[in-house]
N, C-alpha and C positions, 0 to 999 in steps of 0.2 A: 548225323545231325543233333545238334542240341544247342541250347538257349539256356543262360542260365542269369537269372537276375538276385545280388546280394545285398543285405539291408540290415540295417543297426534296428533290432524290433525292441528292446529294452533296458537303459541302462541304469534304473535305479535298484535301491540298498534292495527290493524286494528282485528282483532278478533273477535270482537262482532258484527262488521257487516259483517262478513265474514261466522257466520252460515248461516243468511238471504239466503247467492249466495246457499251454501250445500243442506237448506229444496226446496229453489225452485226448484236446478236439484233433488230430488227425486221428486219433485213432474211432472217432466218431466217426470220421467219414469215410471210414476201410482203410487207412495206410496199412499198411506192414512195416513190419522190422527192418533191415534190409544192410545191416554193417556200422559200423562207427568211421570216421572219419577225423583229420589233422592239418589243420593250415600253421603252419610254423615262421614267422620272420622276424630276422634278426638285422639291425641295421648297424652301419656301420658305415663312419664321418671320414674322411679325406683327411692325411692329417698338412698342419700345415709346413706350406713350403720350405728349401733349405738355404736355399739362394736369397741371398739380403733382394737382388731385386725382384722375386716370386713371391716377398712376405705377405705379403698383402691380396695375394690371391683367395679366393673364397671360398670358405669351406663347401665341400658338395656332403650332400646324405647317399646312402644304399640300399635299399632295404633289400636281402636275400631272400626269395618266400619259396616254403617248399610245402608241394600237398601231398598228401597221402592217395590221394587222383592218379597223380602221377610219380609216383617213388623214384622213375629215373631221372628225372629233371632239376631242375635251380631253374627259380627265377627270378631274373636280378634287375629291377627295377632304378635305374638314376635319379635323380633328383634333376638333372636337367630334359626330364624325357626319354631318353634312351633306354631298352630294353633288352636287356644279354639275356636267351635261351639258351639254356647247357647243360651238361649229363650231371649229374649229383655231385664229381668232385667238385666242382667247381667253388665247393661252398671249403675243400681245404686250401683250394689255390689263394682263395679272399684270405684266409688264415694264415697263410704262408704272407703275403703281400703288406705283414705291420707298417712297413715302411710309408705305407701310401695306403691304408686303412685301418684305422680303430673300430673294434666293435663296442657298444654300447654296450657294457655290462648285464645292466639293470631294466634292456629295455627287450626285450622278446617281449616277443606279443604270441598268444593263441587262438586260435580255433578247437576246440574239442566239443566232440558229443556225437551224436547219432543221425543216422539216416534212416528214411523213410519211403517206400516205393508207394505209390496212388497211381497207376492206368498210368499212363505215360509221363508222369512225371515223377521226380527225386527232389527229395523236401529235407533239406540237413539242419535240423538244430542245432546249433553249441554254445558254451561259455565263452567269452575271450576273456582271458590273463592277456594284465602284464605283470610282470617280474613276478608272478605267484600270485596278481591279487584281482578280486573279479572287478570286468568294466565294462559288460555287457553281454547279452545277447544278440547273436548274427541267426540268418537262416541265409539260405541259399538256397534257391526254387528253381526247380531245372527240366524243361522242355524238351521231351526228347524228337519229336518227330520236324526238327523245325530249327531251319541255320540263320534266319534274319530276325532280327527283335522283336523289329516296327511291325510281325506275322503273328505274333502270338504273348505279345506284353499284357492285351484285355485280358488273353487266360490267363499267364502268371498272377497277374492281379486278383482276378477275379478267388483264386485258387487261396495266393497269399491273404485273404483278407476273410475267409473261411476259417484260418484256423490262428490267424494272427491278430485280427482287426485292419480300424484302418490305418493305420499307419504306412500302410504299405499300399499307395497312393505314386506314387512316381518311380523312374528305375533310378536306377546309381546314376551321379555324374559320368563316368566315362558310358555306361552303358546309354546316356541317353546322347550324345556325342555321334555313336556306331548304331543308329536304331533303324538301318535299312542296308546298312553294310554287313555282309557277311561276318556268323560269330566267332572264332577260335576259341580254346583253350586260355592263351596271354588273357584275353580281356577278363574272363573269374579272375585269376588273377589280379587283373588289375583293380576290381572291382572290391578287393580285401584290400591292397593296399591302401586304398583310397576312405577305408575304413580305420584301417590300423592308423593312417596319419591324423586324421578324426582322431580316434585316441588319443594321441600322442599330444597334440595341440592343446588339448582339455587336461591334459597330466600335470600338476607340476613341474616346474625342469628343476627343483630341489630333491624331486623324488626319484628320479634317475642316477643313477653313478654311470660316468663318461668309462 
């Protein structure tokens, strides 16, 4: 049983320095370091159809997300809402389907950082980069003894505010729509996907090489 809530907590120029403040706040609360974590997202777009009757087919985006918490699994989220959960070899399969999907070479997004253990909570603080450039600080707050978001959101919010501040005020959009449903690892991936899509929309297209 576990519920996680994922948030952008700083996207300012001072972001990399802010992460030190948040970590100090966690230490003050009694949290202990418990290792590192990494979330990686590669974006692919469908290639234009080669047949004249289908050349107007709209391109679809596919985000392939991998997490150090689930090292044997690849999560593929397609723009139409479909989700594919497969083993890690799925990344190689997508790479081999170059006639159908091409990667956005400089569009890789990563969240890399430190995990902290505090009682029944695991708090993750990471720097989000896109193409190697800093974009935001992202936190994931995980509460262990629960499987329904609505039953533990107030606890997650209270802890988040104690080391981040008032920016932790409502659940991620994906989580908000599933507050009374059983939580699963895919729900964590969808929250990161929402954040990655938000960051990509805020990034000038000229800075991304197709």
